[in-house]
N, C-alpha and C positions, 0 to 999 in steps of 0.2 A: 552412435550415440542415441540411436532410437532403444537400442537393448537398456539403457540407462533410463532413457526417459521412462519406459515401461517399469523399472523397478520402484521409479520414484514415484509413479501414477500409481501402483501399488501400495507400495507403503503408506500413501497419502488412503487411501480407501480403508486400508485397516486402522488408521487414524481415525478416519471420520466414523466406522463401524464402531469403534470401543465409544469415540465421542455419541454416539446415537443412544448406544448402552446405557450411559450413564444419564442423558438425558430421557430417555423412553423409560428405564426400569430401574435407571440406579444401580446398576451392577457395572464395574468397573472390570474388563477382561483383563487386564493388563496388569492388575494388583491383584489380581486373581491368581494368575497364574505366575506370575515373576516375585508375589508377595506388594505389599502398602510402600511406595516410595523407595523401595531399594534399590540395590547398585544395577541389577539388570532391568528392573521397570526405567529407571533414569535412562538408559543406553536407548532403550525403544522409544521411550518420548523425544529425546534429543534426534534419536533419526528420523521419526516422523517428522519433525519440526526443520531438521535440516534439507528433507525432500521437500517439504512446503516452499522453505528459501529457495529452492533448487527452481522450483517450477515458477516461482515469481519474475526470479534472475532469466530464466528458458523459454519466456512467453511467446515473444515473436519469432525466435529461432524456433520452436518448436512448432508452429503454425506455416511456416516456411521450407521444414521440413518433412509434414507429413501433409499440405497438399498433395496432390494431384492435379499437376500441369499436363495441359493435352499436346502430346509433342508430335508437329506438323512433317 
């Protein structure tokens, strides 16, 4: 599951950076690469949204998986 967690976090970082570019510079990297609301850009937005929903649903489980309990 850690691999899926890492992939989802990467997607969220990409989405966050894109929104940061939109907010700071008025530049939408996804639209520039794939076209303004083209089929591919909609897929990118949907996958980032799905990764956000996954992260919300998995928050507690990820905390347990990623915590390091000392073994006695």
